[in-house]
Gaussian input, Z-matrix of N, CA and C with variables (Angstrom, degrees):
# hf/3-21g

backbone

0 1
 N
 C     1     B1
 C     2     B2     1     A1
 N     3     B3     2     A2     1     D1
 C     4     B4     3     A3     2     D2
 C     5     B5     4     A4     3     D3
 N     6     B6     5     A5     4     D4
 C     7     B7     6     A6     5     D5
 C     8     B8     7     A7     6     D6
 N     9     B9     8     A8     7     D7
 C    10    B10     9     A9     8     D8
 C    11    B11    10    A10     9     D9
 N    12    B12    11    A11    10    D10
 C    13    B13    12    A12    11    D11
 C    14    B14    13    A13    12    D12
 N    15    B15    14    A14    13    D13
 C    16    B16    15    A15    14    D14
 C    17    B17    16    A16    15    D15
 N    18    B18    17    A17    16    D16
 C    19    B19    18    A18    17    D17
 C    20    B20    19    A19    18    D18
 N    21    B21    20    A20    19    D19
 C    22    B22    21    A21    20    D20
 C    23    B23    22    A22    21    D21
 N    24    B24    23    A23    22    D22
 C    25    B25    24    A24    23    D23
 C    26    B26    25    A25    24    D24
 N    27    B27    26    A26    25    D25
 C    28    B28    27    A27    26    D26
 C    29    B29    28    A28    27    D27
 N    30    B30    29    A29    28    D28
 C    31    B31    30    A30    29    D29
 C    32    B32    31    A31    30    D30
 N    33    B33    32    A32    31    D31
 C    34    B34    33    A33    32    D32
 C    35    B35    34    A34    33    D33
 N    36    B36    35    A35    34    D34
 C    37    B37    36    A36    35    D35
 C    38    B38    37    A37    36    D36
 N    39    B39    38    A38    37    D37
 C    40    B40    39    A39    38    D38
 C    41    B41    40    A40    39    D39
 N    42    B42    41    A41    40    D40
 C    43    B43    42    A42    41    D41
 C    44    B44    43    A43    42    D42
 N    45    B45    44    A44    43    D43
 C    46    B46    45    A45    44    D44
 C    47    B47    46    A46    45    D45
 N    48    B48    47    A47    46    D46
 C    49    B49    48    A48    47    D47
 C    50    B50    49    A49    48    D48
 N    51    B51    50    A50    49    D49
 C    52    B52    51    A51    50    D50
 C    53    B53    52    A52    51    D51
 N    54    B54    53    A53    52    D52
 C    55    B55    54    A54    53    D53
 C    56    B56    55    A55    54    D54
 N    57    B57    56    A56    55    D55
 C    58    B58    57    A57    56    D56
 C    59    B59    58    A58    57    D57
 N    60    B60    59    A59    58    D58
 C    61    B61    60    A60    59    D59
 C    62    B62    61    A61    60    D60
 N    63    B63    62    A62    61    D61
 C    64    B64    63    A63    62    D62
 C    65    B65    64    A64    63    D63
 N    66    B66    65    A65    64    D64
 C    67    B67    66    A66    65    D65
 C    68    B68    67    A67    66    D66
 N    69    B69    68    A68    67    D67
 C    70    B70    69    A69    68    D68
 C    71    B71    70    A70    69    D69
 N    72    B72    71    A71    70    D70
 C    73    B73    72    A72    71    D71
 C    74    B74    73    A73    72    D72
 N    75    B75    74    A74    73    D73
 C    76    B76    75    A75    74    D74
 C    77    B77    76    A76    75    D75
 N    78    B78    77    A77    76    D76
 C    79    B79    78    A78    77    D77
 C    80    B80    79    A79    78    D78
 N    81    B81    80    A80    79    D79
 C    82    B82    81    A81    80    D80
 C    83    B83    82    A82    81    D81
 N    84    B84    83    A83    82    D82
 C    85    B85    84    A84    83    D83
 C    86    B86    85    A85    84    D84
 N    87    B87    86    A86    85    D85
 C    88    B88    87    A87    86    D86
 C    89    B89    88    A88    87    D87
 N    90    B90    89    A89    88    D88
 C    91    B91    90    A90    89    D89
 C    92    B92    91    A91    90    D90
 N    93    B93    92    A92    91    D91
 C    94    B94    93    A93    92    D92
 C    95    B95    94    A94    93    D93
 N    96    B96    95    A95    94    D94
 C    97    B97    96    A96    95    D95
 C    98    B98    97    A97    96    D96
 N    99    B99    98    A98    97    D97
 C   100   B100    99    A99    98    D98
 C   101   B101   100   A100    99    D99
 N   102   B102   101   A101   100   D100
 C   103   B103   102   A102   101   D101
 C   104   B104   103   A103   102   D102
 N   105   B105   104   A104   103   D103
 C   106   B106   105   A105   104   D104
 C   107   B107   106   A106   105   D105
 N   108   B108   107   A107   106   D106
 C   109   B109   108   A108   107   D107
 C   110   B110   109   A109   108   D108
 N   111   B111   110   A110   109   D109
 C   112   B112   111   A111   110   D110
 C   113   B113   112   A112   111   D111
 N   114   B114   113   A113   112   D112
 C   115   B115   114   A114   113   D113
 C   116   B116   115   A115   114   D114
 N   117   B117   116   A116   115   D115
 C   118   B118   117   A117   116   D116
 C   119   B119   118   A118   117   D117
 N   120   B120   119   A119   118   D118
 C   121   B121   120   A120   119   D119
 C   122   B122   121   A121   120   D120
 N   123   B123   122   A122   121   D121
 C   124   B124   123   A123   122   D122
 C   125   B125   124   A124   123   D123
 N   126   B126   125   A125   124   D124
 C   127   B127   126   A126   125   D125
 C   128   B128   127   A127   126   D126
 N   129   B129   128   A128   127   D127
 C   130   B130   129   A129   128   D128
 C   131   B131   130   A130   129   D129
 N   132   B132   131   A131   130   D130
 C   133   B133   132   A132   131   D131
 C   134   B134   133   A133   132   D132
 N   135   B135   134   A134   133   D133
 C   136   B136   135   A135   134   D134
 C   137   B137   136   A136   135   D135
 N   138   B138   137   A137   136   D136
 C   139   B139   138   A138   137   D137
 C   140   B140   139   A139   138   D138
 N   141   B141   140   A140   139   D139
 C   142   B142   141   A141   140   D140
 C   143   B143   142   A142   141   D141
 N   144   B144   143   A143   142   D142
 C   145   B145   144   A144   143   D143
 C   146   B146   145   A145   144   D144
 N   147   B147   146   A146   145   D145
 C   148   B148   147   A147   146   D146
 C   149   B149   148   A148   147   D147
 N   150   B150   149   A149   148   D148
 C   151   B151   150   A150   149   D149
 C   152   B152   151   A151   150   D150
 N   153   B153   152   A152   151   D151
 C   154   B154   153   A153   152   D152
 C   155   B155   154   A154   153   D153
 N   156   B156   155   A155   154   D154
 C   157   B157   156   A156   155   D155
 C   158   B158   157   A157   156   D156
 N   159   B159   158   A158   157   D157
 C   160   B160   159   A159   158   D158
 C   161   B161   160   A160   159   D159
 N   162   B162   161   A161   160   D160
 C   163   B163   162   A162   161   D161
 C   164   B164   163   A163   162   D162
 N   165   B165   164   A164   163   D163
 C   166   B166   165   A165   164   D164
 C   167   B167   166   A166   165   D165
 N   168   B168   167   A167   166   D166
 C   169   B169   168   A168   167   D167
 C   170   B170   169   A169   168   D168
 N   171   B171   170   A170   169   D169
 C   172   B172   171   A171   170   D170
 C   173   B173   172   A172   171   D171
 N   174   B174   173   A173   172   D172
 C   175   B175   174   A174   173   D173
 C   176   B176   175   A175   174   D174
 N   177   B177   176   A176   175   D175
 C   178   B178   177   A177   176   D176
 C   179   B179   178   A178   177   D177
 N   180   B180   179   A179   178   D178
 C   181   B181   180   A180   179   D179
 C   182   B182   181   A181   180   D180
 N   183   B183   182   A182   181   D181
 C   184   B184   183   A183   182   D182
 C   185   B185   184   A184   183   D183
 N   186   B186   185   A185   184   D184
 C   187   B187   186   A186   185   D185
 C   188   B188   187   A187   186   D186
 N   189   B189   188   A188   187   D187
 C   190   B190   189   A189   188   D188
 C   191   B191   190   A190   189   D189
 N   192   B192   191   A191   190   D190
 C   193   B193   192   A192   191   D191
 C   194   B194   193   A193   192   D192
 N   195   B195   194   A194   193   D193
 C   196   B196   195   A195   194   D194
 C   197   B197   196   A196   195   D195
 N   198   B198   197   A197   196   D196
 C   199   B199   198   A198   197   D197
 C   200   B200   199   A199   198   D198
 N   201   B201   200   A200   199   D199
 C   202   B202   201   A201   200   D200
 C   203   B203   202   A202   201   D201
 N   204   B204   203   A203   202   D202
 C   205   B205   204   A204   203   D203
 C   206   B206   205   A205   204   D204
 N   207   B207   206   A206   205   D205
 C   208   B208   207   A207   206   D206
 C   209   B209   208   A208   207   D207
 N   210   B210   209   A209   208   D208
 C   211   B211   210   A210   209   D209
 C   212   B212   211   A211   210   D210
 N   213   B213   212   A212   211   D211
 C   214   B214   213   A213   212   D212
 C   215   B215   214   A214   213   D213
 N   216   B216   215   A215   214   D214
 C   217   B217   216   A216   215   D215
 C   218   B218   217   A217   216   D216
 N   219   B219   218   A218   217   D217
 C   220   B220   219   A219   218   D218
 C   221   B221   220   A220   219   D219
 N   222   B222   221   A221   220   D220
 C   223   B223   222   A222   221   D221
 C   224   B224   223   A223   222   D222
 N   225   B225   224   A224   223   D223
 C   226   B226   225   A225   224   D224
 C   227   B227   226   A226   225   D225
 N   228   B228   227   A227   226   D226
 C   229   B229   228   A228   227   D227
 C   230   B230   229   A229   228   D228
 N   231   B231   230   A230   229   D229
 C   232   B232   231   A231   230   D230
 C   233   B233   232   A232   231   D231
 N   234   B234   233   A233   232   D232
 C   235   B235   234   A234   233   D233
 C   236   B236   235   A235   234   D234
 N   237   B237   236   A236   235   D235
 C   238   B238   237   A237   236   D236
 C   239   B239   238   A238   237   D237
 N   240   B240   239   A239   238   D238
 C   241   B241   240   A240   239   D239
 C   242   B242   241   A241   240   D240
 N   243   B243   242   A242   241   D241
 C   244   B244   243   A243   242   D242
 C   245   B245   244   A244   243   D243
 N   246   B246   245   A245   244   D244
 C   247   B247   246   A246   245   D245
 C   248   B248   247   A247   246   D246
 N   249   B249   248   A248   247   D247
 C   250   B250   249   A249   248   D248
 C   251   B251   250   A250   249   D249
 N   252   B252   251   A251   250   D250
 C   253   B253   252   A252   251   D251
 C   254   B254   253   A253   252   D252
 N   255   B255   254   A254   253   D253
 C   256   B256   255   A255   254   D254
 C   257   B257   256   A256   255   D255
 N   258   B258   257   A257   256   D256
 C   259   B259   258   A258   257   D257
 C   260   B260   259   A259   258   D258
 N   261   B261   260   A260   259   D259
 C   262   B262   261   A261   260   D260
 C   263   B263   262   A262   261   D261
 N   264   B264   263   A263   262   D262
 C   265   B265   264   A264   263   D263
 C   266   B266   265   A265   264   D264
 N   267   B267   266   A266   265   D265
 C   268   B268   267   A267   266   D266
 C   269   B269   268   A268   267   D267
 N   270   B270   269   A269   268   D268
 C   271   B271   270   A270   269   D269
 C   272   B272   271   A271   270   D270
 N   273   B273   272   A272   271   D271
 C   274   B274   273   A273   272   D272
 C   275   B275   274   A274   273   D273
 N   276   B276   275   A275   274   D274
 C   277   B277   276   A276   275   D275
 C   278   B278   277   A277   276   D276
 N   279   B279   278   A278   277   D277
 C   280   B280   279   A279   278   D278
 C   281   B281   280   A280   279   D279
 N   282   B282   281   A281   280   D280
 C   283   B283   282   A282   281   D281
 C   284   B284   283   A283   282   D282
 N   285   B285   284   A284   283   D283
 C   286   B286   285   A285   284   D284
 C   287   B287   286   A286   285   D285
 N   288   B288   287   A287   286   D286
 C   289   B289   288   A288   287   D287
 C   290   B290   289   A289   288   D288
 N   291   B291   290   A290   289   D289
 C   292   B292   291   A291   290   D290
 C   293   B293   292   A292   291   D291
 N   294   B294   293   A293   292   D292
 C   295   B295   294   A294   293   D293
 C   296   B296   295   A295   294   D294
 N   297   B297   296   A296   295   D295
 C   298   B298   297   A297   296   D296
 C   299   B299   298   A298   297   D297
 N   300   B300   299   A299   298   D298
 C   301   B301   300   A300   299   D299
 C   302   B302   301   A301   300   D300
 N   303   B303   302   A302   301   D301
 C   304   B304   303   A303   302   D302
 C   305   B305   304   A304   303   D303
 N   306   B306   305   A305   304   D304
 C   307   B307   306   A306   305   D305
 C   308   B308   307   A307   306   D306
 N   309   B309   308   A308   307   D307
 C   310   B310   309   A309   308   D308
 C   311   B311   310   A310   309   D309
 N   312   B312   311   A311   310   D310
 C   313   B313   312   A312   311   D311
 C   314   B314   313   A313   312   D312
 N   315   B315   314   A314   313   D313
 C   316   B316   315   A315   314   D314
 C   317   B317   316   A316   315   D315
 N   318   B318   317   A317   316   D316
 C   319   B319   318   A318   317   D317
 C   320   B320   319   A319   318   D318
 N   321   B321   320   A320   319   D319
 C   322   B322   321   A321   320   D320
 C   323   B323   322   A322   321   D321
 N   324   B324   323   A323   322   D322
 C   325   B325   324   A324   323   D323
 C   326   B326   325   A325   324   D324
 N   327   B327   326   A326   325   D325
 C   328   B328   327   A327   326   D326
 C   329   B329   328   A328   327   D327
 N   330   B330   329   A329   328   D328
 C   331   B331   330   A330   329   D329
 C   332   B332   331   A331   330   D330
 N   333   B333   332   A332   331   D331
 C   334   B334   333   A333   332   D332
 C   335   B335   334   A334   333   D333
 N   336   B336   335   A335   334   D334
 C   337   B337   336   A336   335   D335
 C   338   B338   337   A337   336   D336
 N   339   B339   338   A338   337   D337
 C   340   B340   339   A339   338   D338
 C   341   B341   340   A340   339   D339

   B1=1.4503
   B2=1.5231
   B3=1.3025
   B4=1.4625
   B5=1.5212
   B6=1.3482
   B7=1.4587
   B8=1.5146
   B9=1.3303
   B10=1.4607
   B11=1.5156
   B12=1.3254
   B13=1.4611
   B14=1.5249
   B15=1.3196
   B16=1.4621
   B17=1.5207
   B18=1.3346
   B19=1.4557
   B20=1.5188
   B21=1.3145
   B22=1.4634
   B23=1.5159
   B24=1.3029
   B25=1.4442
   B26=1.5200
   B27=1.3201
   B28=1.4543
   B29=1.5132
   B30=1.3172
   B31=1.4622
   B32=1.5240
   B33=1.2840
   B34=1.4653
   B35=1.5243
   B36=1.2992
   B37=1.4492
   B38=1.5208
   B39=1.3227
   B40=1.4698
   B41=1.5205
   B42=1.3259
   B43=1.4593
   B44=1.5247
   B45=1.3203
   B46=1.4576
   B47=1.5259
   B48=1.3241
   B49=1.4635
   B50=1.5288
   B51=1.3250
   B52=1.4682
   B53=1.5316
   B54=1.3143
   B55=1.4617
   B56=1.5298
   B57=1.3270
   B58=1.4686
   B59=1.5264
   B60=1.3258
   B61=1.4622
   B62=1.5269
   B63=1.3129
   B64=1.4660
   B65=1.5289
   B66=1.3314
   B67=1.4737
   B68=1.5258
   B69=1.3352
   B70=1.4678
   B71=1.5278
   B72=1.3263
   B73=1.4607
   B74=1.5294
   B75=1.3102
   B76=1.4645
   B77=1.5202
   B78=1.3402
   B79=1.4670
   B80=1.5260
   B81=1.3213
   B82=1.4668
   B83=1.5290
   B84=1.3294
   B85=1.4638
   B86=1.5290
   B87=1.3214
   B88=1.4643
   B89=1.5261
   B90=1.3387
   B91=1.4606
   B92=1.5306
   B93=1.3180
   B94=1.4664
   B95=1.5309
   B96=1.3234
   B97=1.4633
   B98=1.5285
   B99=1.3322
   B100=1.4655
   B101=1.5300
   B102=1.3244
   B103=1.4609
   B104=1.5291
   B105=1.3014
   B106=1.4678
   B107=1.5244
   B108=1.3236
   B109=1.4677
   B110=1.5277
   B111=1.3247
   B112=1.4638
   B113=1.5269
   B114=1.3230
   B115=1.4565
   B116=1.5313
   B117=1.3183
   B118=1.4620
   B119=1.5252
   B120=1.3299
   B121=1.4674
   B122=1.5257
   B123=1.3263
   B124=1.4641
   B125=1.5286
   B126=1.3170
   B127=1.4593
   B128=1.5217
   B129=1.3240
   B130=1.4684
   B131=1.5236
   B132=1.3223
   B133=1.4661
   B134=1.5199
   B135=1.3389
   B136=1.4663
   B137=1.5285
   B138=1.3238
   B139=1.4649
   B140=1.5272
   B141=1.3344
   B142=1.4676
   B143=1.5229
   B144=1.3250
   B145=1.4591
   B146=1.5286
   B147=1.3285
   B148=1.4643
   B149=1.5278
   B150=1.3351
   B151=1.4647
   B152=1.5199
   B153=1.3450
   B154=1.4614
   B155=1.5343
   B156=1.3226
   B157=1.4655
   B158=1.5250
   B159=1.3314
   B160=1.4691
   B161=1.5245
   B162=1.3260
   B163=1.4611
   B164=1.5222
   B165=1.3263
   B166=1.4587
   B167=1.5181
   B168=1.3307
   B169=1.4656
   B170=1.5277
   B171=1.3252
   B172=1.4652
   B173=1.5265
   B174=1.3260
   B175=1.4673
   B176=1.5333
   B177=1.3332
   B178=1.4626
   B179=1.5247
   B180=1.3103
   B181=1.4656
   B182=1.5240
   B183=1.3213
   B184=1.4649
   B185=1.5225
   B186=1.3267
   B187=1.4688
   B188=1.5264
   B189=1.3350
   B190=1.4770
   B191=1.5276
   B192=1.3287
   B193=1.4650
   B194=1.5293
   B195=1.3156
   B196=1.4694
   B197=1.5201
   B198=1.3268
   B199=1.4666
   B200=1.5239
   B201=1.3303
   B202=1.4718
   B203=1.5250
   B204=1.3338
   B205=1.4620
   B206=1.5222
   B207=1.3280
   B208=1.4719
   B209=1.5291
   B210=1.3319
   B211=1.4663
   B212=1.5229
   B213=1.3229
   B214=1.4668
   B215=1.5322
   B216=1.3065
   B217=1.4675
   B218=1.5165
   B219=1.3324
   B220=1.4640
   B221=1.5183
   B222=1.3397
   B223=1.4606
   B224=1.5189
   B225=1.3274
   B226=1.4652
   B227=1.5288
   B228=1.3438
   B229=1.4552
   B230=1.5263
   B231=1.3198
   B232=1.4615
   B233=1.5313
   B234=1.3304
   B235=1.4629
   B236=1.5274
   B237=1.3264
   B238=1.4655
   B239=1.5236
   B240=1.3150
   B241=1.4629
   B242=1.5203
   B243=1.3212
   B244=1.4652
   B245=1.5266
   B246=1.3232
   B247=1.4705
   B248=1.5271
   B249=1.3163
   B250=1.4682
   B251=1.5273
   B252=1.3206
   B253=1.4628
   B254=1.5292
   B255=1.3150
   B256=1.4566
   B257=1.5219
   B258=1.3193
   B259=1.4666
   B260=1.5224
   B261=1.3374
   B262=1.4715
   B263=1.5271
   B264=1.3176
   B265=1.4592
   B266=1.5259
   B267=1.3192
   B268=1.4620
   B269=1.5206
   B270=1.3174
   B271=1.4663
   B272=1.5233
   B273=1.3337
   B274=1.4646
   B275=1.5233
   B276=1.3329
   B277=1.4582
   B278=1.5280
   B279=1.3223
   B280=1.4646
   B281=1.5285
   B282=1.3218
   B283=1.4695
   B284=1.5323
   B285=1.3263
   B286=1.4669
   B287=1.5280
   B288=1.3354
   B289=1.4581
   B290=1.5238
   B291=1.3218
   B292=1.4632
   B293=1.5213
   B294=1.3354
   B295=1.4673
   B296=1.5238
   B297=1.3190
   B298=1.4606
   B299=1.5286
   B300=1.3191
   B301=1.4647
   B302=1.5254
   B303=1.3250
   B304=1.4666
   B305=1.5326
   B306=1.3132
   B307=1.4639
   B308=1.5225
   B309=1.3291
   B310=1.4618
   B311=1.5223
   B312=1.3324
   B313=1.4685
   B314=1.5253
   B315=1.3329
   B316=1.4696
   B317=1.5206
   B318=1.3076
   B319=1.4645
   B320=1.5230
   B321=1.3065
   B322=1.4618
   B323=1.4962
   B324=1.3438
   B325=1.4573
   B326=1.5239
   B327=1.3301
   B328=1.4613
   B329=1.5158
   B330=1.3442
   B331=1.4538
   B332=1.5146
   B333=1.3367
   B334=1.4540
   B335=1.5228
   B336=1.3143
   B337=1.4596
   B338=1.5343
   B339=1.3074
   B340=1.4680
   B341=1.5002
   A1=109.55
   A2=116.71
   A3=122.78
   A4=108.05
   A5=116.05
   A6=117.24
   A7=114.43
   A8=118.90
   A9=118.44
   A10=110.65
   A11=116.30
   A12=121.98
   A13=112.70
   A14=118.42
   A15=120.78
   A16=110.54
   A17=117.27
   A18=120.48
   A19=111.35
   A20=118.90
   A21=122.37
   A22=111.54
   A23=118.92
   A24=121.37
   A25=114.13
   A26=118.81
   A27=120.77
   A28=108.84
   A29=115.82
   A30=118.23
   A31=110.71
   A32=114.81
   A33=120.92
   A34=109.91
   A35=116.56
   A36=121.55
   A37=115.76
   A38=118.48
   A39=119.23
   A40=109.26
   A41=114.99
   A42=119.99
   A43=109.99
   A44=116.01
   A45=121.09
   A46=110.68
   A47=117.19
   A48=120.79
   A49=111.56
   A50=116.45
   A51=119.99
   A52=110.81
   A53=116.16
   A54=119.83
   A55=110.93
   A56=116.29
   A57=119.82
   A58=111.12
   A59=117.12
   A60=120.30
   A61=110.52
   A62=116.07
   A63=121.03
   A64=110.26
   A65=116.71
   A66=120.86
   A67=109.97
   A68=116.80
   A69=120.75
   A70=110.88
   A71=117.48
   A72=121.84
   A73=110.58
   A74=116.71
   A75=120.82
   A76=109.99
   A77=117.08
   A78=120.97
   A79=110.67
   A80=116.64
   A81=120.91
   A82=109.83
   A83=116.14
   A84=120.54
   A85=111.56
   A86=116.77
   A87=120.78
   A88=109.88
   A89=116.91
   A90=120.23
   A91=110.19
   A92=117.05
   A93=120.61
   A94=110.60
   A95=116.75
   A96=120.42
   A97=111.82
   A98=116.97
   A99=120.11
   A100=109.37
   A101=117.34
   A102=121.20
   A103=110.42
   A104=116.50
   A105=121.17
   A106=110.83
   A107=116.22
   A108=121.41
   A109=110.14
   A110=116.67
   A111=121.26
   A112=110.46
   A113=117.39
   A114=120.99
   A115=110.61
   A116=116.57
   A117=120.25
   A118=109.91
   A119=117.48
   A120=121.02
   A121=110.68
   A122=117.68
   A123=120.91
   A124=110.79
   A125=116.27
   A126=120.82
   A127=110.45
   A128=116.54
   A129=121.05
   A130=109.85
   A131=116.79
   A132=120.89
   A133=110.69
   A134=116.82
   A135=120.56
   A136=110.73
   A137=116.18
   A138=120.72
   A139=110.00
   A140=116.75
   A141=120.09
   A142=110.63
   A143=116.00
   A144=119.97
   A145=110.24
   A146=117.39
   A147=121.29
   A148=111.52
   A149=116.05
   A150=120.89
   A151=112.50
   A152=115.97
   A153=122.05
   A154=111.45
   A155=115.20
   A156=122.18
   A157=109.60
   A158=117.60
   A159=119.18
   A160=111.64
   A161=115.53
   A162=121.05
   A163=111.29
   A164=116.23
   A165=121.40
   A166=111.07
   A167=115.29
   A168=122.55
   A169=106.77
   A170=115.22
   A171=120.14
   A172=113.26
   A173=117.65
   A174=118.86
   A175=110.52
   A176=116.98
   A177=120.22
   A178=110.49
   A179=117.01
   A180=120.24
   A181=110.22
   A182=116.97
   A183=120.64
   A184=110.61
   A185=117.33
   A186=119.82
   A187=110.50
   A188=116.41
   A189=120.51
   A190=109.62
   A191=116.79
   A192=120.75
   A193=111.02
   A194=116.88
   A195=120.42
   A196=110.73
   A197=115.52
   A198=120.79
   A199=110.62
   A200=117.22
   A201=120.96
   A202=110.01
   A203=116.74
   A204=120.10
   A205=112.46
   A206=116.25
   A207=120.61
   A208=110.77
   A209=116.66
   A210=119.67
   A211=111.15
   A212=116.94
   A213=120.50
   A214=110.01
   A215=115.93
   A216=119.54
   A217=110.79
   A218=116.60
   A219=119.97
   A220=111.32
   A221=117.54
   A222=121.11
   A223=112.99
   A224=116.49
   A225=122.59
   A226=111.81
   A227=114.49
   A228=121.89
   A229=106.50
   A230=116.90
   A231=121.45
   A232=110.11
   A233=116.90
   A234=120.13
   A235=112.22
   A236=118.49
   A237=119.95
   A238=111.13
   A239=116.38
   A240=120.87
   A241=110.82
   A242=116.69
   A243=121.08
   A244=110.04
   A245=116.78
   A246=119.87
   A247=111.15
   A248=117.84
   A249=120.91
   A250=110.47
   A251=116.65
   A252=120.58
   A253=109.87
   A254=116.86
   A255=119.98
   A256=112.22
   A257=117.22
   A258=119.65
   A259=109.29
   A260=116.79
   A261=120.64
   A262=111.30
   A263=117.31
   A264=120.86
   A265=111.02
   A266=116.39
   A267=120.79
   A268=109.88
   A269=116.96
   A270=120.32
   A271=111.11
   A272=117.14
   A273=120.52
   A274=110.96
   A275=116.29
   A276=119.75
   A277=111.68
   A278=117.51
   A279=120.58
   A280=110.64
   A281=116.36
   A282=120.50
   A283=109.23
   A284=116.45
   A285=121.19
   A286=110.57
   A287=117.12
   A288=120.73
   A289=111.03
   A290=116.78
   A291=120.00
   A292=111.22
   A293=117.11
   A294=120.54
   A295=110.66
   A296=115.86
   A297=121.81
   A298=110.18
   A299=115.97
   A300=120.81
   A301=110.55
   A302=116.26
   A303=120.73
   A304=110.54
   A305=117.03
   A306=121.10
   A307=110.51
   A308=116.47
   A309=119.93
   A310=111.06
   A311=116.38
   A312=120.04
   A313=110.21
   A314=116.39
   A315=120.04
   A316=111.29
   A317=117.51
   A318=119.79
   A319=110.05
   A320=117.13
   A321=120.60
   A322=112.11
   A323=117.24
   A324=121.49
   A325=110.74
   A326=116.99
   A327=119.71
   A328=110.49
   A329=118.03
   A330=120.47
   A331=111.38
   A332=116.56
   A333=121.09
   A334=112.55
   A335=117.14
   A336=119.67
   A337=112.33
   A338=117.88
   A339=120.66
   A340=112.22
   D1=138.95
   D2=-179.61
   D3=-81.08
   D4=130.71
   D5=-176.35
   D6=-130.35
   D7=10.79
   D8=172.09
   D9=-147.29
   D10=157.83
   D11=-174.29
   D12=-61.09
   D13=-37.62
   D14=-178.83
   D15=-63.49
   D16=-40.47
   D17=179.27
   D18=-69.56
   D19=-28.33
   D20=177.95
   D21=-77.57
   D22=-7.45
   D23=178.10
   D24=96.31
   D25=7.42
   D26=177.44
   D27=-76.97
   D28=114.25
   D29=178.42
   D30=-62.78
   D31=130.02
   D32=179.74
   D33=-64.50
   D34=140.62
   D35=172.85
   D36=79.81
   D37=10.26
   D38=177.96
   D39=-76.17
   D40=140.52
   D41=177.91
   D42=-76.86
   D43=167.87
   D44=177.02
   D45=-58.67
   D46=-43.30
   D47=178.60
   D48=-62.33
   D49=-40.87
   D50=178.64
   D51=-65.99
   D52=-40.12
   D53=177.58
   D54=-64.33
   D55=-39.49
   D56=177.68
   D57=-66.34
   D58=-36.84
   D59=175.27
   D60=-63.05
   D61=-39.16
   D62=177.32
   D63=-62.29
   D64=-43.70
   D65=176.91
   D66=-61.29
   D67=-41.73
   D68=179.53
   D69=-60.18
   D70=-42.66
   D71=178.05
   D72=-64.75
   D73=-42.40
   D74=178.85
   D75=-63.41
   D76=-43.62
   D77=178.32
   D78=-59.24
   D79=-41.94
   D80=177.30
   D81=-60.13
   D82=-45.79
   D83=-179.87
   D84=-62.52
   D85=-39.57
   D86=178.97
   D87=-62.25
   D88=-46.65
   D89=-179.78
   D90=-63.78
   D91=-40.06
   D92=177.85
   D93=-61.62
   D94=-41.91
   D95=178.70
   D96=-67.50
   D97=-36.90
   D98=176.55
   D99=-63.70
   D100=-42.57
   D101=178.05
   D102=-62.27
   D103=-42.53
   D104=178.52
   D105=-63.29
   D106=-43.35
   D107=179.10
   D108=-63.62
   D109=-40.97
   D110=179.50
   D111=-64.81
   D112=-40.44
   D113=177.26
   D114=-60.28
   D115=-45.82
   D116=179.85
   D117=-65.38
   D118=-40.23
   D119=177.72
   D120=-62.11
   D121=-38.52
   D122=176.37
   D123=-63.26
   D124=-39.23
   D125=177.50
   D126=-65.53
   D127=-39.28
   D128=175.31
   D129=-61.29
   D130=-40.27
   D131=178.38
   D132=-59.74
   D133=-40.60
   D134=177.70
   D135=-62.04
   D136=-44.65
   D137=179.98
   D138=-64.01
   D139=-43.80
   D140=178.62
   D141=-60.51
   D142=-42.10
   D143=-178.87
   D144=-66.03
   D145=-43.91
   D146=178.91
   D147=-59.93
   D148=-36.04
   D149=-177.80
   D150=-94.92
   D151=5.26
   D152=179.80
   D153=56.22
   D154=45.41
   D155=178.64
   D156=-100.47
   D157=151.60
   D158=178.11
   D159=-67.33
   D160=151.89
   D161=178.59
   D162=-64.02
   D163=-41.29
   D164=-176.01
   D165=-90.88
   D166=132.97
   D167=175.85
   D168=-132.92
   D169=92.81
   D170=-173.57
   D171=-61.88
   D172=-34.79
   D173=179.24
   D174=-67.08
   D175=-37.82
   D176=176.51
   D177=-67.32
   D178=-41.46
   D179=177.97
   D180=-59.64
   D181=-40.52
   D182=179.33
   D183=-65.40
   D184=-39.02
   D185=177.67
   D186=-63.64
   D187=-39.78
   D188=177.79
   D189=-62.27
   D190=-44.95
   D191=-178.97
   D192=-65.47
   D193=-41.66
   D194=177.92
   D195=-61.82
   D196=-44.83
   D197=179.23
   D198=-63.04
   D199=-40.02
   D200=178.52
   D201=-61.59
   D202=-44.17
   D203=178.79
   D204=-63.10
   D205=-41.67
   D206=178.64
   D207=-64.28
   D208=-43.27
   D209=178.76
   D210=-65.21
   D211=-38.25
   D212=178.09
   D213=-60.00
   D214=-45.97
   D215=179.74
   D216=-63.50
   D217=-40.77
   D218=-179.29
   D219=-62.74
   D220=-34.75
   D221=-179.42
   D222=-97.40
   D223=9.04
   D224=177.33
   D225=57.86
   D226=48.12
   D227=177.60
   D228=-119.59
   D229=147.83
   D230=-179.81
   D231=-56.20
   D232=117.22
   D233=-175.67
   D234=-68.12
   D235=-30.72
   D236=177.25
   D237=-65.09
   D238=-40.09
   D239=177.37
   D240=-64.29
   D241=-47.03
   D242=-179.42
   D243=-63.16
   D244=-42.73
   D245=178.73
   D246=-63.61
   D247=-36.23
   D248=177.18
   D249=-63.48
   D250=-41.71
   D251=177.66
   D252=-63.31
   D253=-44.14
   D254=-179.73
   D255=-68.28
   D256=-33.01
   D257=175.15
   D258=-61.52
   D259=-42.17
   D260=176.57
   D261=-62.75
   D262=-43.63
   D263=179.43
   D264=-61.39
   D265=-43.07
   D266=178.78
   D267=-62.33
   D268=-46.06
   D269=-179.45
   D270=-63.52
   D271=-41.29
   D272=176.85
   D273=-61.10
   D274=-43.26
   D275=179.49
   D276=-65.73
   D277=-37.05
   D278=177.63
   D279=-64.92
   D280=-41.38
   D281=177.54
   D282=-62.33
   D283=-46.73
   D284=178.63
   D285=-59.07
   D286=-45.36
   D287=-179.31
   D288=-63.47
   D289=-42.10
   D290=179.21
   D291=-64.99
   D292=-42.67
   D293=178.21
   D294=-64.04
   D295=-40.04
   D296=178.68
   D297=-61.84
   D298=-47.22
   D299=-179.95
   D300=-64.21
   D301=-40.57
   D302=-179.98
   D303=-64.74
   D304=-42.65
   D305=178.70
   D306=-63.58
   D307=-39.60
   D308=178.05
   D309=-64.93
   D310=-40.41
   D311=178.58
   D312=-63.93
   D313=-42.99
   D314=-179.37
   D315=-65.30
   D316=-40.97
   D317=178.92
   D318=-68.35
   D319=-33.10
   D320=175.12
   D321=-68.10
   D322=-37.85
   D323=177.60
   D324=-63.49
   D325=-40.41
   D326=-177.60
   D327=-70.65
   D328=-25.65
   D329=177.10
   D330=-64.66
   D331=-33.84
   D332=-177.68
   D333=-82.38
   D334=-19.37
   D335=-176.88
   D336=-86.16
   D337=-7.71
   D338=-178.24
   D339=-77.00

């Protein structure tokens, strides 16, 4: 277990403004990673659609949640909090996949009506 700021990676002597800048950079990285994850999830949606697979895969979702909990413990972060974030990410990706599939179906329908 981590028990001091130096071991947690907090640079000694940083000002409040510098710490806030660090948070801003981390927030940017988090959003970038969410965008990257969403892109990959969209690609998965394409593969699922091509193979006529369902959007939802509960066993895969459980593996993601288990992995999130394990990573939380490894980094000494509250696993319930991390799992809640991942539940949101999964739900967002499912919404994106469903919208993607729906848009593809609609564009396919319009191809036949011409």
